[in-house]
PyMOL Python script that loads the backbone (N, CA, C, O; Angstrom):
from pymol import cmd

cmd.read_pdbstr("""\
ATOM      1  N   MET A   1     -49.788 -36.843   9.252  1.00  0.00           N
ATOM      2  CA  MET A   1     -49.549 -35.458   9.332  1.00  0.00           C
ATOM      3  C   MET A   1     -49.227 -35.352  10.820  1.00  0.00           C
ATOM      4  O   MET A   1     -48.308 -34.671  11.276  1.00  0.00           O
ATOM      5  N   ALA A   2     -50.238 -36.234  11.661  1.00  0.00           N
ATOM      6  CA  ALA A   2     -50.240 -36.577  13.278  1.00  0.00           C
ATOM      7  C   ALA A   2     -48.922 -37.060  13.648  1.00  0.00           C
ATOM      8  O   ALA A   2     -48.405 -36.841  14.743  1.00  0.00           O
ATOM      9  N   ASN A   3     -48.412 -37.696  12.744  1.00  0.00           N
ATOM     10  CA  ASN A   3     -46.777 -38.633  12.977  1.00  0.00           C
ATOM     11  C   ASN A   3     -45.646 -37.608  13.029  1.00  0.00           C
ATOM     12  O   ASN A   3     -44.700 -37.469  13.805  1.00  0.00           O
ATOM     13  N   ARG A   4     -46.089 -36.874  11.851  1.00  0.00           N
ATOM     14  CA  ARG A   4     -45.080 -35.755  11.522  1.00  0.00           C
ATOM     15  C   ARG A   4     -44.838 -34.460  12.509  1.00  0.00           C
ATOM     16  O   ARG A   4     -43.793 -33.829  12.667  1.00  0.00           O
ATOM     17  N   MET A   5     -46.098 -34.261  13.115  1.00  0.00           N
ATOM     18  CA  MET A   5     -46.073 -33.323  14.168  1.00  0.00           C
ATOM     19  C   MET A   5     -45.677 -33.974  15.423  1.00  0.00           C
ATOM     20  O   MET A   5     -44.986 -33.255  16.145  1.00  0.00           O
ATOM     21  N   ALA A   6     -45.929 -35.112  15.854  1.00  0.00           N
ATOM     22  CA  ALA A   6     -45.470 -35.996  17.014  1.00  0.00           C
ATOM     23  C   ALA A   6     -44.040 -36.307  16.812  1.00  0.00           C
ATOM     24  O   ALA A   6     -43.533 -36.740  17.847  1.00  0.00           O
ATOM     25  N   ARG A   7     -43.036 -36.206  15.578  1.00  0.00           N
ATOM     26  CA  ARG A   7     -42.004 -36.376  15.382  1.00  0.00           C
ATOM     27  C   ARG A   7     -41.182 -35.084  15.513  1.00  0.00           C
ATOM     28  O   ARG A   7     -39.986 -35.150  15.797  1.00  0.00           O
ATOM     29  N   TRP A   8     -41.674 -34.154  15.354  1.00  0.00           N
ATOM     30  CA  TRP A   8     -41.548 -32.834  15.252  1.00  0.00           C
ATOM     31  C   TRP A   8     -41.070 -32.379  16.498  1.00  0.00           C
ATOM     32  O   TRP A   8     -39.915 -32.020  16.727  1.00  0.00           O
ATOM     33  N   ARG A   9     -42.278 -32.418  17.516  1.00  0.00           N
ATOM     34  CA  ARG A   9     -42.450 -32.414  18.949  1.00  0.00           C
ATOM     35  C   ARG A   9     -41.330 -33.144  19.546  1.00  0.00           C
ATOM     36  O   ARG A   9     -40.593 -32.427  20.223  1.00  0.00           O
ATOM     37  N   SER A  10     -40.967 -34.537  19.466  1.00  0.00           N
ATOM     38  CA  SER A  10     -40.245 -35.089  20.074  1.00  0.00           C
ATOM     39  C   SER A  10     -38.932 -34.246  19.601  1.00  0.00           C
ATOM     40  O   SER A  10     -38.246 -33.944  20.578  1.00  0.00           O
ATOM     41  N   VAL A  11     -38.484 -33.857  18.551  1.00  0.00           N
ATOM     42  CA  VAL A  11     -37.283 -33.394  18.023  1.00  0.00           C
ATOM     43  C   VAL A  11     -36.999 -32.043  19.177  1.00  0.00           C
ATOM     44  O   VAL A  11     -36.128 -31.929  20.039  1.00  0.00           O
ATOM     45  N   ARG A  12     -38.172 -31.072  18.763  1.00  0.00           N
ATOM     46  CA  ARG A  12     -38.442 -29.835  19.466  1.00  0.00           C
ATOM     47  C   ARG A  12     -38.062 -29.885  20.984  1.00  0.00           C
ATOM     48  O   ARG A  12     -37.191 -29.213  21.537  1.00  0.00           O
ATOM     49  N   ASN A  13     -38.978 -30.912  21.603  1.00  0.00           N
ATOM     50  CA  ASN A  13     -38.368 -31.072  22.949  1.00  0.00           C
ATOM     51  C   ASN A  13     -37.614 -31.711  23.493  1.00  0.00           C
ATOM     52  O   ASN A  13     -37.544 -31.484  24.701  1.00  0.00           O
ATOM     53  N   GLY A  14     -36.944 -32.499  23.087  1.00  0.00           N
ATOM     54  CA  GLY A  14     -35.675 -33.326  23.107  1.00  0.00           C
ATOM     55  C   GLY A  14     -34.396 -32.777  22.734  1.00  0.00           C
ATOM     56  O   GLY A  14     -33.731 -32.016  23.437  1.00  0.00           O
ATOM     57  N   ARG A  15     -33.983 -33.350  21.201  1.00  0.00           N
ATOM     58  CA  ARG A  15     -32.714 -32.693  20.841  1.00  0.00           C
ATOM     59  C   ARG A  15     -32.283 -31.202  21.006  1.00  0.00           C
ATOM     60  O   ARG A  15     -31.266 -30.745  21.530  1.00  0.00           O
ATOM     61  N   LEU A  16     -33.166 -30.672  20.510  1.00  0.00           N
ATOM     62  CA  LEU A  16     -33.203 -29.047  19.993  1.00  0.00           C
ATOM     63  C   LEU A  16     -33.084 -28.425  21.521  1.00  0.00           C
ATOM     64  O   LEU A  16     -32.329 -27.475  21.729  1.00  0.00           O
ATOM     65  N   THR A  17     -33.705 -28.890  22.351  1.00  0.00           N
ATOM     66  CA  THR A  17     -33.755 -28.235  23.915  1.00  0.00           C
ATOM     67  C   THR A  17     -32.310 -28.509  24.730  1.00  0.00           C
ATOM     68  O   THR A  17     -31.797 -27.693  25.495  1.00  0.00           O
ATOM     69  N   LYS A  18     -31.874 -29.569  24.465  1.00  0.00           N
ATOM     70  CA  LYS A  18     -30.828 -30.391  24.819  1.00  0.00           C
ATOM     71  C   LYS A  18     -29.327 -29.075  24.193  1.00  0.00           C
ATOM     72  O   LYS A  18     -28.398 -28.445  24.699  1.00  0.00           O
ATOM     73  N   LEU A  19     -29.855 -29.256  23.048  1.00  0.00           N
ATOM     74  CA  LEU A  19     -28.493 -28.413  22.191  1.00  0.00           C
ATOM     75  C   LEU A  19     -28.599 -26.937  22.965  1.00  0.00           C
ATOM     76  O   LEU A  19     -27.610 -26.497  23.552  1.00  0.00           O
ATOM     77  N   TRP A  20     -29.782 -26.243  22.932  1.00  0.00           N
ATOM     78  CA  TRP A  20     -30.131 -25.089  23.205  1.00  0.00           C
ATOM     79  C   TRP A  20     -29.380 -24.811  24.466  1.00  0.00           C
ATOM     80  O   TRP A  20     -28.548 -23.908  24.555  1.00  0.00           O
ATOM     81  N   LYS A  21     -29.760 -25.763  25.609  1.00  0.00           N
ATOM     82  CA  LYS A  21     -29.108 -25.458  27.091  1.00  0.00           C
ATOM     83  C   LYS A  21     -27.586 -26.259  27.169  1.00  0.00           C
ATOM     84  O   LYS A  21     -26.801 -26.390  28.108  1.00  0.00           O
ATOM     85  N   ASP A  22     -27.553 -26.604  26.134  1.00  0.00           N
ATOM     86  CA  ASP A  22     -25.801 -27.009  26.331  1.00  0.00           C
ATOM     87  C   ASP A  22     -24.637 -26.340  26.394  1.00  0.00           C
ATOM     88  O   ASP A  22     -24.042 -26.504  25.328  1.00  0.00           O
ATOM     89  N   GLU A  23     -24.109 -25.751  27.042  1.00  0.00           N
ATOM     90  CA  GLU A  23     -23.268 -24.962  27.481  1.00  0.00           C
ATOM     91  C   GLU A  23     -21.743 -25.115  26.755  1.00  0.00           C
ATOM     92  O   GLU A  23     -21.119 -24.181  26.252  1.00  0.00           O
ATOM     93  N   GLN A  24     -21.402 -26.203  26.811  1.00  0.00           N
ATOM     94  CA  GLN A  24     -20.146 -26.696  26.186  1.00  0.00           C
ATOM     95  C   GLN A  24     -19.937 -26.354  24.339  1.00  0.00           C
ATOM     96  O   GLN A  24     -18.898 -25.959  23.809  1.00  0.00           O
ATOM     97  N   GLY A  25     -21.127 -26.622  23.716  1.00  0.00           N
ATOM     98  CA  GLY A  25     -20.945 -25.960  22.264  1.00  0.00           C
ATOM     99  C   GLY A  25     -21.158 -24.464  21.877  1.00  0.00           C
ATOM    100  O   GLY A  25     -21.226 -23.973  20.750  1.00  0.00           O
ATOM    101  N   LEU A  26     -21.282 -23.633  23.572  1.00  0.00           N
ATOM    102  CA  LEU A  26     -21.350 -22.148  22.990  1.00  0.00           C
ATOM    103  C   LEU A  26     -20.232 -21.475  22.786  1.00  0.00           C
ATOM    104  O   LEU A  26     -20.443 -20.325  22.402  1.00  0.00           O
ATOM    105  N   GLY A  27     -18.879 -21.830  22.927  1.00  0.00           N
ATOM    106  CA  GLY A  27     -18.104 -21.206  22.360  1.00  0.00           C
ATOM    107  C   GLY A  27     -18.052 -21.198  21.171  1.00  0.00           C
ATOM    108  O   GLY A  27     -17.984 -20.181  20.481  1.00  0.00           O
ATOM    109  N   THR A  28     -18.088 -22.797  20.614  1.00  0.00           N
ATOM    110  CA  THR A  28     -18.078 -22.806  19.266  1.00  0.00           C
ATOM    111  C   THR A  28     -18.784 -21.724  18.248  1.00  0.00           C
ATOM    112  O   THR A  28     -18.350 -21.030  17.329  1.00  0.00           O
ATOM    113  N   LEU A  29     -20.436 -21.959  19.011  1.00  0.00           N
ATOM    114  CA  LEU A  29     -21.575 -21.148  18.170  1.00  0.00           C
ATOM    115  C   LEU A  29     -21.018 -19.346  18.146  1.00  0.00           C
ATOM    116  O   LEU A  29     -21.458 -18.519  17.347  1.00  0.00           O
ATOM    117  N   GLU A  30     -19.937 -19.048  19.264  1.00  0.00           N
ATOM    118  CA  GLU A  30     -20.023 -17.747  19.096  1.00  0.00           C
ATOM    119  C   GLU A  30     -18.866 -17.449  18.259  1.00  0.00           C
ATOM    120  O   GLU A  30     -18.828 -16.334  17.739  1.00  0.00           O
ATOM    121  N   ILE A  31     -17.873 -18.313  18.039  1.00  0.00           N
ATOM    122  CA  ILE A  31     -16.891 -18.152  17.081  1.00  0.00           C
ATOM    123  C   ILE A  31     -17.512 -18.167  15.792  1.00  0.00           C
ATOM    124  O   ILE A  31     -16.941 -17.457  14.964  1.00  0.00           O
ATOM    125  N   ILE A  32     -18.474 -18.752  15.416  1.00  0.00           N
ATOM    126  CA  ILE A  32     -18.756 -18.951  14.220  1.00  0.00           C
ATOM    127  C   ILE A  32     -19.749 -18.014  13.747  1.00  0.00           C
ATOM    128  O   ILE A  32     -19.864 -17.814  12.537  1.00  0.00           O
ATOM    129  N   LEU A  33     -20.764 -17.188  14.926  1.00  0.00           N
ATOM    130  CA  LEU A  33     -21.120 -15.903  14.278  1.00  0.00           C
ATOM    131  C   LEU A  33     -20.129 -14.977  14.249  1.00  0.00           C
ATOM    132  O   LEU A  33     -20.030 -14.300  13.226  1.00  0.00           O
ATOM    133  N   ILE A  34     -19.199 -14.758  15.354  1.00  0.00           N
ATOM    134  CA  ILE A  34     -18.291 -13.707  15.002  1.00  0.00           C
ATOM    135  C   ILE A  34     -17.533 -13.755  13.605  1.00  0.00           C
ATOM    136  O   ILE A  34     -17.295 -12.679  13.057  1.00  0.00           O
ATOM    137  N   VAL A  35     -17.108 -15.037  12.948  1.00  0.00           N
ATOM    138  CA  VAL A  35     -16.501 -15.092  11.733  1.00  0.00           C
ATOM    139  C   VAL A  35     -17.740 -14.904  10.707  1.00  0.00           C
ATOM    140  O   VAL A  35     -17.333 -14.547   9.601  1.00  0.00           O
ATOM    141  N   ALA A  36     -18.956 -15.030  10.773  1.00  0.00           N
ATOM    142  CA  ALA A  36     -19.795 -14.550   9.884  1.00  0.00           C
ATOM    143  C   ALA A  36     -20.190 -13.234   9.616  1.00  0.00           C
ATOM    144  O   ALA A  36     -20.635 -12.844   8.537  1.00  0.00           O
ATOM    145  N   VAL A  37     -20.022 -12.575  10.596  1.00  0.00           N
ATOM    146  CA  VAL A  37     -20.373 -10.959  11.089  1.00  0.00           C
ATOM    147  C   VAL A  37     -18.931 -10.483  10.264  1.00  0.00           C
ATOM    148  O   VAL A  37     -19.068  -9.495   9.542  1.00  0.00           O
ATOM    149  N   ILE A  38     -17.944 -10.937  10.302  1.00  0.00           N
ATOM    150  CA  ILE A  38     -16.682 -10.486  10.020  1.00  0.00           C
ATOM    151  C   ILE A  38     -16.692 -10.852   8.756  1.00  0.00           C
ATOM    152  O   ILE A  38     -15.846 -10.122   8.239  1.00  0.00           O
ATOM    153  N   ILE A  39     -17.123 -11.522   7.959  1.00  0.00           N
ATOM    154  CA  ILE A  39     -16.900 -12.226   6.665  1.00  0.00           C
ATOM    155  C   ILE A  39     -18.006 -11.189   5.723  1.00  0.00           C
ATOM    156  O   ILE A  39     -17.881 -11.036   4.508  1.00  0.00           O
ATOM    157  N   ILE A  40     -19.024 -10.571   6.507  1.00  0.00           N
ATOM    158  CA  ILE A  40     -20.403 -10.091   6.130  1.00  0.00           C
ATOM    159  C   ILE A  40     -19.998  -8.471   5.693  1.00  0.00           C
ATOM    160  O   ILE A  40     -20.474  -7.821   4.762  1.00  0.00           O
ATOM    161  N   ILE A  41     -18.765  -7.977   6.872  1.00  0.00           N
ATOM    162  CA  ILE A  41     -18.553  -6.788   6.618  1.00  0.00           C
ATOM    163  C   ILE A  41     -17.282  -6.694   5.668  1.00  0.00           C
ATOM    164  O   ILE A  41     -16.953  -5.715   4.998  1.00  0.00           O
ATOM    165  N   ALA A  42     -16.711  -7.788   5.744  1.00  0.00           N
ATOM    166  CA  ALA A  42     -15.400  -7.581   4.371  1.00  0.00           C
ATOM    167  C   ALA A  42     -15.930  -7.487   2.837  1.00  0.00           C
ATOM    168  O   ALA A  42     -15.445  -6.852   1.901  1.00  0.00           O
ATOM    169  N   LEU A  43     -17.228  -8.426   2.882  1.00  0.00           N
ATOM    170  CA  LEU A  43     -18.055  -8.623   1.549  1.00  0.00           C
ATOM    171  C   LEU A  43     -18.914  -7.042   1.489  1.00  0.00           C
ATOM    172  O   LEU A  43     -19.298  -6.504   0.450  1.00  0.00           O
ATOM    173  N   LEU A  44     -19.018  -6.707   2.353  1.00  0.00           N
ATOM    174  CA  LEU A  44     -19.661  -4.853   2.420  1.00  0.00           C
ATOM    175  C   LEU A  44     -18.559  -3.798   2.097  1.00  0.00           C
ATOM    176  O   LEU A  44     -18.756  -2.746   1.488  1.00  0.00           O
ATOM    177  N   PHE A  45     -17.664  -4.128   2.473  1.00  0.00           N
ATOM    178  CA  PHE A  45     -16.718  -2.958   2.575  1.00  0.00           C
ATOM    179  C   PHE A  45     -15.517  -3.516   1.360  1.00  0.00           C
ATOM    180  O   PHE A  45     -14.649  -2.744   0.954  1.00  0.00           O
ATOM    181  N   LYS A  46     -15.609  -4.760   0.937  1.00  0.00           N
ATOM    182  CA  LYS A  46     -14.317  -5.180   0.095  1.00  0.00           C
ATOM    183  C   LYS A  46     -13.946  -4.088  -0.956  1.00  0.00           C
ATOM    184  O   LYS A  46     -12.729  -3.910  -0.901  1.00  0.00           O
ATOM    185  N   ASP A  47     -14.515  -3.314  -1.865  1.00  0.00           N
ATOM    186  CA  ASP A  47     -13.848  -2.620  -2.585  1.00  0.00           C
ATOM    187  C   ASP A  47     -12.984  -1.485  -2.032  1.00  0.00           C
ATOM    188  O   ASP A  47     -11.953  -1.050  -2.546  1.00  0.00           O
ATOM    189  N   TRP A  48     -13.708  -0.978  -0.635  1.00  0.00           N
ATOM    190  CA  TRP A  48     -12.551   0.063   0.112  1.00  0.00           C
ATOM    191  C   TRP A  48     -11.592  -0.642   0.612  1.00  0.00           C
ATOM    192  O   TRP A  48     -10.677   0.175   0.712  1.00  0.00           O
ATOM    193  N   ILE A  49     -11.135  -1.849   1.071  1.00  0.00           N
ATOM    194  CA  ILE A  49     -10.539  -2.629   1.564  1.00  0.00           C
ATOM    195  C   ILE A  49      -9.238  -2.981   0.381  1.00  0.00           C
ATOM    196  O   ILE A  49      -8.027  -2.795   0.500  1.00  0.00           O
ATOM    197  N   VAL A  50      -9.812  -3.399  -0.457  1.00  0.00           N
ATOM    198  CA  VAL A  50      -8.720  -3.952  -1.830  1.00  0.00           C
ATOM    199  C   VAL A  50      -8.218  -2.567  -2.239  1.00  0.00           C
ATOM    200  O   VAL A  50      -7.226  -2.648  -2.963  1.00  0.00           O
ATOM    201  N   GLU A  51      -8.681  -1.132  -1.942  1.00  0.00           N
ATOM    202  CA  GLU A  51      -7.696   0.228  -2.293  1.00  0.00           C
ATOM    203  C   GLU A  51      -7.265   0.447  -1.223  1.00  0.00           C
ATOM    204  O   GLU A  51      -6.191   1.042  -1.307  1.00  0.00           O
ATOM    205  N   LEU A  52      -7.656   0.208   0.036  1.00  0.00           N
ATOM    206  CA  LEU A  52      -6.463   0.746   1.219  1.00  0.00           C
ATOM    207  C   LEU A  52      -5.246  -0.269   1.086  1.00  0.00           C
ATOM    208  O   LEU A  52      -4.078   0.053   1.303  1.00  0.00           O
ATOM    209  N   VAL A  53      -5.646  -1.468   0.724  1.00  0.00           N
ATOM    210  CA  VAL A  53      -4.177  -2.419   0.510  1.00  0.00           C
ATOM    211  C   VAL A  53      -3.267  -2.272  -0.468  1.00  0.00           C
ATOM    212  O   VAL A  53      -2.106  -2.682  -0.502  1.00  0.00           O
ATOM    213  N   ASN A  54      -4.017  -1.515  -1.444  1.00  0.00           N
ATOM    214  CA  ASN A  54      -3.299  -1.381  -2.620  1.00  0.00           C
ATOM    215  C   ASN A  54      -2.399  -0.210  -2.358  1.00  0.00           C
ATOM    216  O   ASN A  54      -1.172  -0.227  -2.460  1.00  0.00           O
ATOM    217  N   ASN A  55      -3.201   0.884  -1.984  1.00  0.00           N
ATOM    218  CA  ASN A  55      -2.336   2.255  -1.510  1.00  0.00           C
ATOM    219  C   ASN A  55      -1.252   1.861  -0.561  1.00  0.00           C
ATOM    220  O   ASN A  55      -0.169   2.438  -0.655  1.00  0.00           O
ATOM    221  N   LEU A  56      -1.413   1.034   0.247  1.00  0.00           N
ATOM    222  CA  LEU A  56      -0.792   0.918   1.599  1.00  0.00           C
ATOM    223  C   LEU A  56       0.808   0.214   0.887  1.00  0.00           C
ATOM    224  O   LEU A  56       1.928   0.707   1.029  1.00  0.00           O
ATOM    225  N   MET A  57       0.426  -1.132   0.074  1.00  0.00           N
ATOM    226  CA  MET A  57       1.311  -1.892  -0.751  1.00  0.00           C
ATOM    227  C   MET A  57       2.230  -0.803  -1.589  1.00  0.00           C
ATOM    228  O   MET A  57       3.452  -0.946  -1.594  1.00  0.00           O
ATOM    229  N   GLY A  58       1.713   0.101  -2.174  1.00  0.00           N
ATOM    230  CA  GLY A  58       2.406   1.263  -3.029  1.00  0.00           C
ATOM    231  C   GLY A  58       3.189   2.009  -2.554  1.00  0.00           C
ATOM    232  O   GLY A  58       4.275   2.379  -3.000  1.00  0.00           O
ATOM    233  N   GLN A  59       2.582   2.312  -1.459  1.00  0.00           N
ATOM    234  CA  GLN A  59       3.818   3.482  -0.451  1.00  0.00           C
ATOM    235  C   GLN A  59       5.030   2.469  -0.057  1.00  0.00           C
ATOM    236  O   GLN A  59       6.200   2.672  -0.379  1.00  0.00           O
ATOM    237  N   ALA A  60       4.544   1.278   0.732  1.00  0.00           N
ATOM    238  CA  ALA A  60       5.601   0.624   0.509  1.00  0.00           C
ATOM    239  C   ALA A  60       6.495   0.019  -0.473  1.00  0.00           C
ATOM    240  O   ALA A  60       7.482  -0.511   0.038  1.00  0.00           O
ATOM    241  N   ASP A  61       6.433  -0.032  -1.484  1.00  0.00           N
ATOM    242  CA  ASP A  61       6.812   0.136  -2.576  1.00  0.00           C
ATOM    243  C   ASP A  61       8.087   1.006  -3.184  1.00  0.00           C
ATOM    244  O   ASP A  61       9.155   0.803  -3.763  1.00  0.00           O
ATOM    245  N   ASN A  62       7.142   2.302  -2.589  1.00  0.00           N
ATOM    246  CA  ASN A  62       7.714   3.417  -3.511  1.00  0.00           C
ATOM    247  C   ASN A  62       9.227   3.476  -2.117  1.00  0.00           C
ATOM    248  O   ASN A  62      10.444   3.446  -2.300  1.00  0.00           O
ATOM    249  N   GLN A  63       8.449   3.563  -0.869  1.00  0.00           N
ATOM    250  CA  GLN A  63       9.714   3.748   0.261  1.00  0.00           C
ATOM    251  C   GLN A  63      10.681   2.820   0.157  1.00  0.00           C
ATOM    252  O   GLN A  63      11.839   3.236   0.173  1.00  0.00           O
ATOM    253  N   ALA A  64      10.430   1.287   0.021  1.00  0.00           N
ATOM    254  CA  ALA A  64      11.641   0.397  -0.671  1.00  0.00           C
ATOM    255  C   ALA A  64      12.601   1.434  -1.606  1.00  0.00           C
ATOM    256  O   ALA A  64      13.707   1.845  -1.255  1.00  0.00           O
ATOM    257  N   ASN A  65      11.957   1.741  -2.808  1.00  0.00           N
ATOM    258  CA  ASN A  65      12.862   1.935  -3.980  1.00  0.00           C
ATOM    259  C   ASN A  65      13.428   2.833  -3.807  1.00  0.00           C
ATOM    260  O   ASN A  65      14.493   2.907  -4.421  1.00  0.00           O
ATOM    261  N   GLU A  66      13.027   4.045  -2.854  1.00  0.00           N
ATOM    262  CA  GLU A  66      13.916   4.800  -2.055  1.00  0.00           C
ATOM    263  C   GLU A  66      15.158   4.737  -1.172  1.00  0.00           C
ATOM    264  O   GLU A  66      16.245   5.304  -1.284  1.00  0.00           O
ATOM    265  N   ILE A  67      14.684   3.880  -0.258  1.00  0.00           N
ATOM    266  CA  ILE A  67      16.278   3.274   0.670  1.00  0.00           C
ATOM    267  C   ILE A  67      17.172   1.968  -0.463  1.00  0.00           C
ATOM    268  O   ILE A  67      18.323   1.575  -0.270  1.00  0.00           O
ATOM    269  N   PHE A  68      16.417   1.595  -1.400  1.00  0.00           N
ATOM    270  CA  PHE A  68      17.495   0.613  -2.265  1.00  0.00           C
ATOM    271  C   PHE A  68      18.116   1.550  -3.409  1.00  0.00           C
ATOM    272  O   PHE A  68      19.129   0.993  -3.831  1.00  0.00           O
ATOM    273  N   ASN A  69      17.893   2.739  -4.052  1.00  0.00           N
ATOM    274  CA  ASN A  69      18.338   3.433  -4.713  1.00  0.00           C
ATOM    275  C   ASN A  69      19.615   4.737  -4.500  1.00  0.00           C
ATOM    276  O   ASN A  69      19.963   5.423  -5.461  1.00  0.00           O
TER     277      ASN A  69
END
""", "prot")
cmd.dss("prot")
cmd.show_as("cartoon", "prot")
cmd.util.cbc("prot")
cmd.orient("prot")
């Protein structure tokens, strides 16, 4: 048990701290978080988005039919 705690402390104080303080990967982290939020929003409003796209495509189809007839 003591060995696990010592190993965890070394990981926490070493690699994790360096990773947290390292700013080179910050842009990547921000992009990942933004993509995750967009995916969550898309899943929450999936039905509304699908209905909106279907309505827009239907309107475009109707206008194309009017033009070509």
